[in-house]
C-alpha positions as CSV (number, residue, x, y, z in Angstrom):
1,X,0.1,-0.2,0.1
2,X,1.2,3.3,-1.1
3,X,0.9,6.0,1.6
4,X,0.8,9.2,-0.7
5,X,-0.8,12.9,0.0
6,X,-4.0,11.5,-1.3
7,X,-4.0,8.9,1.4
8,X,-3.6,11.4,4.2
9,X,-6.1,14.1,2.5
10,X,-8.7,11.1,2.5
11,X,-8.2,9.7,6.0
12,X,-8.4,13.6,7.2
13,X,-12.0,13.6,5.2
14,X,-13.1,11.0,7.0
15,X,-11.9,12.3,10.4
16,X,-14.1,15.2,9.5
17,X,-17.2,13.4,8.9
18,X,-16.4,11.4,12.5
19,X,-18.0,12.8,15.6
20,X,-14.7,11.8,17.4
21,X,-12.9,13.9,14.8
22,X,-10.5,11.0,14.2
23,X,-10.0,8.4,12.1
24,X,-7.5,5.6,11.9
25,X,-6.2,3.2,9.0
26,X,-5.1,-0.3,9.9
27,X,-1.4,-1.0,8.3
28,X,-1.3,-4.7,9.4
29,X,-1.5,-7.5,6.4
30,X,-3.7,-9.5,8.2
31,X,-5.9,-9.8,11.4
32,X,-3.6,-12.6,12.8
33,X,-0.9,-10.0,13.0
34,X,-0.8,-9.2,16.5
35,X,1.1,-5.8,16.1
36,X,-0.7,-2.4,16.0
37,X,0.4,-0.4,13.3
38,X,-2.1,2.4,11.8
39,X,-2.4,5.8,10.4
40,X,-4.3,7.9,12.8
41,X,-6.1,11.1,11.2
42,X,-6.6,13.7,14.3
43,X,-8.6,17.0,13.9
44,X,-8.2,20.0,16.2
45,X,-10.7,19.5,19.0
46,X,-10.6,15.7,19.0
47,X,-10.5,14.4,22.9
48,X,-8.4,11.5,23.7
49,X,-8.4,10.7,27.6
50,X,-5.1,10.5,29.4
51,X,-4.2,6.9,29.0
52,X,-1.1,4.5,29.1
53,X,-0.3,1.4,27.9
54,X,1.1,-0.9,30.5
55,X,2.4,-3.5,28.6
56,X,4.3,-1.9,25.5
57,X,5.8,1.4,24.6
58,X,4.3,3.5,21.6
59,X,6.4,5.0,18.9
60,X,4.3,8.0,17.1
61,X,5.6,9.6,13.9
62,X,4.1,12.7,12.3
63,X,3.7,12.5,8.5
64,X,1.3,16.0,8.1
65,X,0.1,18.8,10.6
66,X,1.0,19.6,14.2
67,X,0.2,18.5,17.4
68,X,1.4,18.0,21.0
69,X,2.0,14.8,22.9
70,X,1.8,15.2,26.5
71,X,3.1,13.0,29.4
72,X,1.3,13.2,32.8
73,X,2.4,11.9,36.1
74,X,-1.3,10.1,36.5
75,X,-4.4,9.6,35.2
76,X,-5.7,12.8,36.3
77,X,-2.2,14.2,37.1
78,X,0.1,17.3,36.4
79,X,1.6,17.7,33.0
80,X,5.2,16.9,33.0
81,X,6.2,16.7,29.6
82,X,5.1,18.4,26.3
83,X,6.7,17.6,23.1
84,X,5.5,19.1,19.6
85,X,5.5,16.9,16.7
86,X,5.5,18.9,13.4
87,X,7.4,17.4,10.4
88,X,7.9,20.9,8.7
89,X,9.9,21.8,11.7
90,X,11.8,18.6,11.8
91,X,10.2,17.2,15.0
92,X,9.1,13.9,13.5
93,X,8.0,11.6,16.3
94,X,8.8,10.2,19.7
95,X,8.9,6.8,21.8
96,X,6.5,6.7,24.8
97,X,7.8,4.3,27.2
98,X,5.7,1.6,28.7
99,X,3.4,3.0,31.4
100,X,3.7,6.5,30.8
101,X,0.3,8.4,31.1
102,X,-0.1,10.5,27.9
103,X,-2.5,12.4,25.5
104,X,-2.6,14.7,22.3
105,X,-3.7,18.1,21.9
106,X,-4.1,18.7,18.1
107,X,-2.9,22.1,16.9
108,X,-3.6,21.6,13.0
109,X,-5.3,18.6,10.9
110,X,-2.8,15.8,11.4
111,X,-1.5,12.4,10.8
112,X,0.4,9.9,12.6
113,X,1.7,6.6,12.4
114,X,1.2,4.8,15.7
115,X,3.3,1.3,16.2
116,X,2.6,-0.7,19.6
117,X,3.4,-4.2,20.6
118,X,0.9,-6.9,20.8
119,X,-3.1,-7.2,20.2
120,X,-5.4,-4.2,20.8
121,X,-6.5,-4.0,24.5
122,X,-8.9,-1.7,25.3
123,X,-7.9,1.3,27.7
124,X,-7.9,0.6,31.2
125,X,-7.1,3.0,33.9
């Protein structure tokens, strides 16, 4: 699958039609692939609760747009670090260590690549 400007624009258009203001595109070859690899289109105003991944780290790479990845000291906690992701500025992505509480603040319509080990597990506190 070629990931080009049309792919990103189409995914952002789908996000705009979603009440959640985000949409993902599964990049796995088969449902049996136990990794999580996806494009995620996010629009300003989308709300992603503060969460963590207790079994795996997460890698996020931005392809288009601008957003902040924010780390916290707990689920309702204090902000401890903030990273602006913007490919045009040379801020391409980061690795989020397992167990770190985090969320995003989308500044401009954005598309990221998200990668995590293991099958999808619903969010837990």
